[in-house]
N, C-alpha and C positions, 0 to 999 in steps of 0.2 A: 675676403681672403684672410685665413688664419697665419699669423706669423708670431713665433715664439722666441724669436733669438734676433737681437740687433744690436749694433755698437752706435754709440753717440759720443759727442764732446760736449762737455759743459765747462762755464767759466762764471765765477762769481765777479761782482764789480769791485773796482777799486775804490779805496776810501778817499773822501775829498781831502784835499790839502789845507792845513790851517792858514788863516791870514795874518799878515803882518800890517797893522794899521794903527793910527793914533787919532785921538780925539782932536777936533780943531774948532770946537764951538766958540763962539765970541766971548762968552763970559767965563770959560773955563782956561784960563791963561797957561796954565802948566800942562794941560792936556793929560794925555796918559794913554797906555796900550789899549787898542778896541778892536784887536784882530779876532774874528770868531773861528771856531772849531769846524773842521771839516765833516761832511755827513758819513755815515757809515755806507760802505758798498752793499749793493742788493746780494742776496744769498739764493742758491738753487736748492729747492726742497723738493723731494719726491713724496706723493701721497697715494695710498692705494685705494682705488676707486671701483666699487663692486658693479658698476654699470659698464666698465670696460672689460672686454674679452680677448682682446687680440693687441699686439704691439705694431699693428699695421700702419699707424699714424707716423711712428719713427722712421719708416722706410723713406718717407718725404720730408721729414724735418729732423736733421741729425744735429744741429748745432744749436746750443742754448746758452744764452749770455744775458747775465742779471745786469741790471743799470749802474752805473758809477755813482758813487756819492758825490754831491756838490761841494765845491771849495767854500770855505769859510768867507765871511764877508766883512765889511767894515761896520762900526758902531755895535760891536759884539754880536753879529748876526752869524749864527750857525748855519751851515749848509745843509741842506735836505739829503736825507738818506735815500739811497737808490732803491728803487722797487725790487722786490723778490721775484724770482720765477718759481712757479708753482708747476711741476709736472705729475700730471696725472697718469698712473699706469694701473694694469689689471691687478686684483688682489692674486696673490701667488708669484709676483716678479721678483726675482732674485737679482741684485745689482753687485756687479763684481769691477774691480778695477782691471782694465784692460792690459795693462802693463804686467802686473803681477798675478792676475788671476784671483787676487784675494776677495772673499766674499765681503762685502761692505754692509750690505743689508737685506733682510728677507722679509719683504712686506706681505705678509701672510694673513692679515687681518684687514678687514674694511677700515677706512680711516687712520691706518697706520702711516706714520710720516718718517721720513730720513732726510736730514740735513747733509746734503752731499758735498756742498761747497760753500762754506762761510763767507760772507763778503768781508772785504778789508776794513780794518778799523780806520775812521777818520783822524786825521792830524790835529794836533791842538794848535789853537792860534795864539798869538803873542800875549794875549791878554791872560791866558793861562799860566804863563811863566813869570808874571810879575810878582816881586817879592820886596820887602822894605830895603833890601840892599841893591836891588836890580829893578828900578821902577819903571825903566824903558827898554824892555827887552826887544832887541830887533830881529828876532828870528821866530819861526814858527815849526811845526813838524809837518813833513809830508805824510799824505795818507798812505796806509799800508796796501800793497798790492793784493788782487783777488786771486783765487786758487782756480787752476785749469786741471782738468781731468778728462781722459778717455774711458769710458764706461761700456760694459757689457750688460745688456738687459735680458735677462733669461726667464721666460714665462713658464711656470710648471702649474699644470691646472690641479684644482684642488677639488677632489670628489670623494665620496664615500666608498665607491666601488671601482676598481679599474679591471677592465677586460682585457685578458691575455690569451693570445693564441696566434697560431700561424695564419698567414695570408689566407682568405677564403674559408676559415672555419665557421662562419656564421656570426660573428661579432656584431657587424653592422646590422644585420637583419634583426638581431635579439634587441639591440638598443632602439631600433624603430619600432619595435612592436610594444615595448614596455614603456616608451616615453614618446615624447613629441619630436624628439631629433630626427632629422632626416639625412642621414648619410647617403653617399652614392653607393649603390649595391648592384653588383654584376656577379657573373659566373667566371670572373678570372682574377688572379691573385693581384694583390697591391690595388684593390680598388680605392681603398681608403688611403688617402695621402695626407691626412690631417687628423688630428684628434678630435673626436667629437664628444660633447658633454650634453647628457639628457637627465631630465628630472622624473623620477618614478614617482607616481602619485599611488601610495600604499593605502592599506586599510585604515578606517578611522581617521581620515584626514591627515595622515603621516606622509612623509615623502623621503626620499634619499635620492643623490646624484650618482650617475654612473658615467664612466669616461671610457669611451671606445679608442683603444690605443691602435694605430696602425700595425698591420702584421709584423711579428718578430720572426727572424730566420737565424739559424745558426751562424754565429760570427756577428750577430748585431751588436754586441758590446765593443767590438773592434771596428764598427763602422759600416758593416755590411748591411745591404738592403736600406731600409728606413729605420731601422731599429734605433740607432744610436740617436737619432734627432729627437726622437719620442719616448724613449725609455724615461727621460727625466719626469714625464707626467705621471708615471706609475709611482714615484717616489712619495707623491702627496696624498695617495689614496690610503684609506683606512685598512680595507681588506683587498684581495684579489679574486677573480673569479676565471680560473683556467677554461677556456671553451676549446674542446677537441673535436674534429669532424668525426663522427661515427662511422662514416664510409671509407676512412683511411684504413690501412693495413696495418701498420706498427704504431699503436697509440701510446704504448709504453714508452717507446723511444722518443716520440714527440714531447711527452710529457716531460722526460728527463733532460730534454735539449731545452725547453723553455725555462724550466727551472734552473738549469745551469747558466743560461744567458743571463737571467735576472741577478743570480749570485755574483756572477763576474763582474756585471755592471756596479752593483752596489750590494755588499754583504747584507745590509739592513733590509733590502727587498726580500731576502730568503727567510727574514725572520717574520714577515707579515702572515697574518692568518689567511686562509684561502679555502675554497670549494673548487671542486672539479665537475664540469658538465660535459656530457656527450651530445653534442647537437645533431641535427637532420635525422632523428630517428625515425621520420615518417618514410625515410628512404630504405630502411633496413628490414629485411624479412625476419621471419621466425628463428631462422638459424643464426643470423646475424645478431638478433637480440640476446640470443643465449651465449654467443661468443663475448658479447659485451659484458653480459652479468658475471662472466668467469674472469673478466681482466682484473689483474691486481697491480696497481700502480705503485712502485717503490717510492717511500717517502711520504705516502697518503694514506691515513687510515679511516678517513671519512668516507661517508656515503657518496657514491658517483651519481649524479643527478642526470637523468635521461630527459631530453626535450626536443621539441620541433617549434621553432619560432614561427615558421609558415604557417604549419597545421595547428599552432597554438596548443601544442600537447605538452603537458608538464611544466608551462611556463609559470602559472600561478604558484606552483610548489618550489620552482627555483627562486621566485620572489620571497617566499616564506622563508626559506633557508638563508638567503642573503640578509633579510632583515633580523633574523635571529642572530647571526652571526655579528651583525653590526652592533646590535644591542649588547653582545657580550663583550665588545671591544672598543666601546666608546667611554 
């Protein structure tokens, strides 16, 4: 199951208390302070792991607590520090403060770490307070408390190309043909209920990744359909590929609606470089092909690619154009 949005609670460990103790050795008549320091509380640390691709595990484990530090002991023995909690998340995970919605970290590179909650500092034992004028201090510090936070983990897929289109436009079929991804494919809308990521093996041992985003409809930026849940994944892509079903009647209006939804969700999306393709041309007769060649999409001056994933018509040309645009924008 693909899960890209969860809420969790974390807490770092409390620092151990310092000890109040004195030496009582037989041959040390005057003794002296011998209370050790408390250990540091454990911290909660996130790390991006390229082997993870979903936040599913967090559906079943929502609370994370680091270990408390041990209290200081006698004979100048310091307490042991608490163990840290290391939480592995997929690359592309954004961490937010649930209360304020503030972005705390963006783990967009493998191995990148974020200290989410630092452990409490251990308290000093009475031996640390001894001075020439106060040789027998009878007090020690308490350990500092840990930190508790409620967090939102939000996964944004990182891909080179993002496929954008209405439901049933042919995005899933395209990604299944050009990569090893196997999304569900059917002849009804909203077949794709989760983003799919595919790796395209290109010429001369090159490769790039494609993200198939579930179909967008008008009003997606306001939460209609499935769009709001998955538009976040398009933000990570380098370029976009708009796929329009060539059998539809008003392709100009469809293109405008898609562009408008992306811009309303995030103005930065409207600035991304993109290509446009008409899918399912194996279903078009000569008259329809002439109509497609005459279409002018407002806001797009590039070549409109025509292809059929099922019949494998024009697919290699599409990959060539995507690769070229990627190289120009890397």
